[in-house]
MDAnalysis code that builds the backbone (N, CA, C; Angstrom):
import MDAnalysis as mda
import numpy as np

u = mda.Universe.empty(306, n_residues=102, atom_resindex=np.repeat(np.arange(102), 3), trajectory=True)
u.add_TopologyAttr("name", ["N", "CA", "C"] * 102)
u.add_TopologyAttr("resid", np.arange(1, 103))
u.add_TopologyAttr("resname", ["UNK", "UNK", "UNK", "UNK", "UNK", "UNK", "UNK", "UNK", "UNK", "UNK", "UNK", "UNK", "UNK", "UNK", "UNK", "UNK", "UNK", "UNK", "UNK", "UNK", "UNK", "UNK", "UNK", "UNK", "UNK", "UNK", "UNK", "UNK", "UNK", "UNK", "UNK", "UNK", "UNK", "UNK", "UNK", "UNK", "UNK", "UNK", "UNK", "UNK", "UNK", "UNK", "UNK", "UNK", "UNK", "UNK", "UNK", "UNK", "UNK", "UNK", "UNK", "UNK", "UNK", "UNK", "UNK", "UNK", "UNK", "UNK", "UNK", "UNK", "UNK", "UNK", "UNK", "UNK", "UNK", "UNK", "UNK", "UNK", "UNK", "UNK", "UNK", "UNK", "UNK", "UNK", "UNK", "UNK", "UNK", "UNK", "UNK", "UNK", "UNK", "UNK", "UNK", "UNK", "UNK", "UNK", "UNK", "UNK", "UNK", "UNK", "UNK", "UNK", "UNK", "UNK", "UNK", "UNK", "UNK", "UNK", "UNK", "UNK", "UNK", "UNK"])
u.atoms.positions = np.array([
    [-9.713, -8.620, -41.480],
    [-8.850, -9.052, -40.396],
    [-9.693, -9.273, -39.144],
    [-9.470, -10.375, -38.463],
    [-10.225, -10.657, -37.251],
    [-9.610, -9.949, -36.060],
    [-10.385, -9.821, -35.032],
    [-9.937, -9.165, -33.810],
    [-8.872, -10.015, -33.120],
    [-7.753, -9.378, -32.719],
    [-6.728, -10.104, -31.990],
    [-7.225, -10.404, -30.590],
    [-6.890, -11.600, -30.129],
    [-7.265, -12.004, -28.783],
    [-6.009, -12.113, -27.942],
    [-6.110, -11.743, -26.676],
    [-4.976, -11.755, -25.762],
    [-5.315, -12.653, -24.578],
    [-4.329, -13.441, -24.162],
    [-4.521, -14.376, -23.059],
    [-3.377, -14.226, -22.064],
    [-3.691, -14.437, -20.796],
    [-2.679, -14.426, -19.741],
    [-1.756, -15.625, -19.945],
    [-0.463, -15.369, -19.923],
    [0.527, -16.426, -20.106],
    [0.577, -17.348, -18.885],
    [0.102, -16.865, -17.750],
    [0.170, -17.652, -16.527],
    [-1.004, -18.616, -16.374],
    [-2.243, -18.098, -16.528],
    [-3.415, -18.942, -16.261],
    [-4.278, -19.213, -17.492],
    [-4.011, -18.517, -18.618],
    [-4.751, -18.764, -19.849],
    [-6.063, -18.011, -19.981],
    [-6.399, -17.165, -19.030],
    [-7.632, -16.386, -19.091],
    [-7.545, -15.354, -20.206],
    [-8.610, -15.203, -20.990],
    [-8.624, -14.170, -22.020],
    [-8.729, -12.814, -21.340],
    [-7.881, -11.871, -21.791],
    [-7.851, -10.532, -21.205],
    [-8.026, -9.507, -22.320],
    [-8.405, -8.290, -21.956],
    [-8.533, -7.234, -22.957],
    [-7.143, -6.794, -23.391],
    [-7.051, -6.215, -24.570],
    [-5.748, -5.817, -25.099],
    [-5.101, -4.720, -24.272],
    [-5.880, -3.992, -23.471],
    [-5.333, -2.916, -22.656],
    [-5.191, -3.290, -21.180],
    [-5.438, -4.556, -20.853],
    [-5.360, -4.992, -19.455],
    [-3.939, -4.842, -18.924],
    [-3.826, -4.315, -17.720],
    [-2.518, -4.190, -17.082],
    [-2.223, -5.383, -16.188],
    [-3.287, -6.094, -15.789],
    [-3.094, -7.306, -14.991],
    [-4.227, -8.269, -15.263],
    [-3.980, -9.539, -15.011],
    [-4.980, -10.578, -15.256],
    [-6.071, -10.503, -14.192],
    [-7.344, -10.472, -14.600],
    [-8.422, -10.402, -13.617],
    [-8.578, -11.710, -12.841],
    [-8.031, -12.793, -13.356],
    [-8.162, -14.096, -12.707],
    [-7.041, -14.357, -11.703],
    [-5.784, -14.235, -12.150],
    [-4.656, -14.600, -11.270],
    [-3.868, -13.399, -10.758],
    [-4.120, -12.203, -11.307],
    [-3.448, -11.001, -10.835],
    [-2.080, -10.743, -11.442],
    [-1.632, -11.544, -12.390],
    [-0.323, -11.367, -13.021],
    [-0.275, -10.019, -13.713],
    [0.821, -9.275, -13.544],
    [0.987, -7.956, -14.152],
    [1.586, -8.130, -15.543],
    [1.016, -7.414, -16.524],
    [1.498, -7.483, -17.903],
    [2.343, -6.263, -18.218],
    [3.505, -6.502, -18.815],
    [4.349, -5.395, -19.257],
    [4.641, -5.480, -20.740],
    [4.349, -6.620, -21.349],
    [4.635, -6.780, -22.771],
    [3.721, -7.838, -23.360],
    [3.828, -7.982, -24.691],
    [3.055, -8.976, -25.432],
    [4.051, -9.962, -26.031],
    [3.692, -11.258, -26.080],
    [4.577, -12.268, -26.649],
    [3.900, -12.943, -27.822],
    [4.625, -13.086, -28.920],
    [4.136, -13.777, -30.108],
    [4.041, -15.272, -29.808],
    [2.904, -15.915, -30.102],
    [2.776, -17.341, -29.820],
    [3.583, -18.216, -30.775],
    [4.012, -17.654, -31.900],
    [4.775, -18.449, -32.866],
    [6.273, -18.429, -32.551],
    [6.870, -17.233, -32.453],
    [8.329, -17.147, -32.298],
    [8.778, -16.746, -30.897],
    [7.837, -16.255, -30.061],
    [8.181, -15.874, -28.690],
    [8.711, -14.460, -28.536],
    [8.740, -13.674, -29.627],
    [9.209, -12.285, -29.541],
    [8.318, -11.524, -28.567],
    [8.940, -10.724, -27.678],
    [8.166, -9.898, -26.759],
    [8.410, -8.438, -27.064],
    [7.401, -7.638, -26.840],
    [7.496, -6.205, -27.067],
    [6.232, -5.528, -26.621],
    [6.169, -4.241, -26.837],
    [4.987, -3.479, -26.470],
    [3.833, -3.746, -27.419],
    [2.628, -3.392, -27.013],
    [1.434, -3.599, -27.826],
    [1.562, -2.897, -29.178],
    [2.166, -1.705, -29.187],
    [2.306, -0.964, -30.447],
    [3.207, -1.696, -31.439],
    [4.133, -2.526, -30.956],
    [5.009, -3.299, -31.850],
    [4.230, -4.338, -32.649],
    [3.088, -4.764, -32.135],
    [2.325, -5.852, -32.745],
    [1.105, -5.369, -33.531],
    [0.992, -4.077, -33.803],
    [-0.183, -3.561, -34.517],
    [-0.390, -4.215, -35.875],
    [0.685, -4.526, -36.562],
    [0.595, -5.157, -37.891],
    [1.151, -6.569, -37.869],
    [1.078, -7.210, -36.747],
    [1.606, -8.562, -36.609],
    [2.938, -8.548, -35.878],
    [3.529, -9.712, -35.736],
    [4.803, -9.844, -35.032],
    [5.917, -9.181, -35.841],
    [6.705, -8.308, -35.214],
    [7.782, -7.652, -35.952],
    [8.916, -8.604, -36.345],
    [9.032, -9.758, -35.687],
    [10.096, -10.707, -36.018],
    [9.682, -11.705, -37.098],
    [8.557, -12.400, -36.863],
    [8.177, -13.471, -37.797],
    [7.004, -13.105, -38.698],
    [6.341, -11.977, -38.432],
    [5.234, -11.541, -39.266],
    [3.910, -12.203, -38.968],
    [3.824, -13.010, -37.914],
    [2.590, -13.725, -37.584],
    [1.460, -12.735, -37.304],
    [0.312, -13.005, -37.900],
    [-0.888, -12.198, -37.684],
    [-1.997, -13.141, -37.251],
    [-2.771, -12.719, -36.289],
    [-3.850, -13.545, -35.746],
    [-5.069, -13.461, -36.655],
    [-4.996, -14.083, -37.838],
    [-6.128, -14.041, -38.766],
    [-7.199, -15.056, -38.415],
    [-6.804, -16.197, -37.911],
    [-7.792, -17.224, -37.584],
    [-8.265, -17.110, -36.144],
    [-7.547, -16.371, -35.335],
    [-7.828, -16.229, -33.903],
    [-7.762, -17.565, -33.189],
    [-7.113, -18.561, -33.811],
    [-6.977, -19.850, -33.128],
    [-5.721, -19.876, -32.265],
    [-4.714, -19.085, -32.634],
    [-3.516, -18.963, -31.821],
    [-3.456, -17.540, -31.289],
    [-3.850, -17.316, -30.052],
    [-3.913, -15.962, -29.522],
    [-2.536, -15.394, -29.204],
    [-2.432, -14.079, -29.240],
    [-1.251, -13.392, -28.749],
    [-1.336, -13.438, -27.233],
    [-0.223, -13.769, -26.601],
    [-0.247, -13.891, -25.150],
    [0.473, -12.728, -24.499],
    [-0.100, -12.215, -23.438],
    [0.530, -11.149, -22.680],
    [1.572, -11.774, -21.772],
    [2.788, -11.263, -21.836],
    [3.872, -11.815, -21.029],
    [3.872, -11.165, -19.651],
    [4.156, -11.919, -18.609],
    [4.186, -11.358, -17.258],
    [5.417, -10.497, -17.036],
    [5.324, -9.579, -16.106],
    [6.443, -8.706, -15.792],
    [7.566, -9.492, -15.123],
    [7.245, -10.226, -14.102],
    [8.216, -11.000, -13.346],
    [7.600, -12.356, -13.060],
    [8.336, -13.438, -13.293],
    [7.763, -14.740, -12.967],
    [7.433, -14.816, -11.482],
    [6.248, -15.283, -11.177],
    [5.807, -15.399, -9.798],
    [5.696, -16.872, -9.456],
    [6.403, -17.279, -8.411],
    [6.335, -18.660, -7.967],
    [5.308, -18.710, -6.845],
    [4.211, -19.460, -7.050],
    [3.203, -19.518, -5.997],
    [3.756, -20.214, -4.756],
    [3.416, -19.683, -3.614],
    [3.873, -20.263, -2.358],
    [3.108, -21.544, -2.072],
    [3.838, -22.560, -1.678],
    [3.201, -23.822, -1.305],
    [2.628, -23.680, 0.103],
    [1.468, -24.245, 0.347],
    [0.898, -24.159, 1.693],
    [1.773, -24.917, 2.691],
    [1.855, -24.392, 3.901],
    [2.662, -25.032, 4.933],
    [1.922, -26.230, 5.518],
    [2.690, -27.243, 5.846],
    [2.126, -28.445, 6.471],
    [1.662, -28.104, 7.890],
    [0.658, -28.812, 8.401],
    [0.156, -28.530, 9.756],
    [1.231, -28.644, 10.843],
    [2.180, -29.570, 10.679],
    [3.209, -29.713, 11.705],
    [4.117, -28.499, 11.763],
    [4.290, -27.794, 10.640],
    [5.114, -26.583, 10.634],
    [4.429, -25.498, 11.446],
    [3.122, -25.360, 11.256],
    [2.361, -24.382, 12.045],
    [2.432, -24.710, 13.539],
    [2.261, -25.987, 13.880],
    [2.301, -26.398, 15.286],
    [3.670, -26.109, 15.891],
    [4.750, -26.398, 15.163],
    [6.098, -26.148, 15.665],
    [6.335, -24.650, 15.844],
    [5.857, -23.839, 14.921],
    [6.029, -22.386, 15.023],
    [5.267, -21.825, 16.220],
    [4.070, -22.316, 16.462],
    [3.275, -21.849, 17.604],
    [3.931, -22.258, 18.914],
    [4.430, -23.491, 18.984],
    [5.117, -23.942, 20.197],
    [6.378, -23.131, 20.453],
    [7.134, -22.829, 19.403],
    [8.338, -22.018, 19.564],
    [7.989, -20.611, 20.038],
    [6.923, -20.040, 19.519],
    [6.476, -18.722, 19.945],
    [6.063, -18.737, 21.413],
    [5.297, -19.748, 21.802],
    [4.858, -19.860, 23.205],
    [6.049, -20.048, 24.138],
    [7.027, -20.846, 23.726],
    [8.220, -21.047, 24.553],
    [9.002, -19.743, 24.701],
    [9.116, -18.979, 23.626],
    [9.821, -17.700, 23.683],
    [9.095, -16.711, 24.587],
    [7.789, -16.657, 24.469],
    [7.009, -15.748, 25.318],
    [7.091, -16.151, 26.784],
    [7.068, -17.454, 27.058],
    [7.188, -17.939, 28.435],
    [8.549, -17.582, 29.021],
    [9.604, -17.764, 28.244],
    [10.956, -17.434, 28.721],
    [11.066, -15.930, 28.978],
    [10.500, -15.126, 28.116],
    [10.523, -13.688, 28.300],
    [9.743, -13.278, 29.542],
    [8.610, -13.870, 29.734],
    [7.776, -13.560, 30.898],
    [8.508, -13.936, 32.186],
    [9.153, -15.120, 32.206],
    [9.911, -15.535, 33.400],
    [11.113, -14.638, 33.640],
    [11.758, -14.162, 32.582],
    [12.919, -13.282, 32.742],
    [12.522, -11.920, 33.292],
    [11.341, -11.464, 32.953],
    [10.885, -10.147, 33.420],
    [10.253, -10.188, 34.794],
    [9.980, -11.336, 35.331],
    [9.355, -11.464, 36.642],
    [10.246, -11.164, 37.766],
])
């Protein structure tokens, strides 16, 4: 039997079977997912292959993937005009506060 390989479901980086998070993207792992049927469970559930479909990583061509704990949506970078508007609003608020306290 060949060694099972585990990959991050988010970025595809190969991880150790005991990894709690991906060293590349930081995704936290709480379970393992079968690449054939999608069954998820703990690492101990997969010791003899997938408990649902029986898939075993004999060829190591289809790796077992570690499933993330919670889907993480990456934040989109803010446009420069949003930053400029936020800074202007902050300056206006500070100016109004300063004038009110004078």
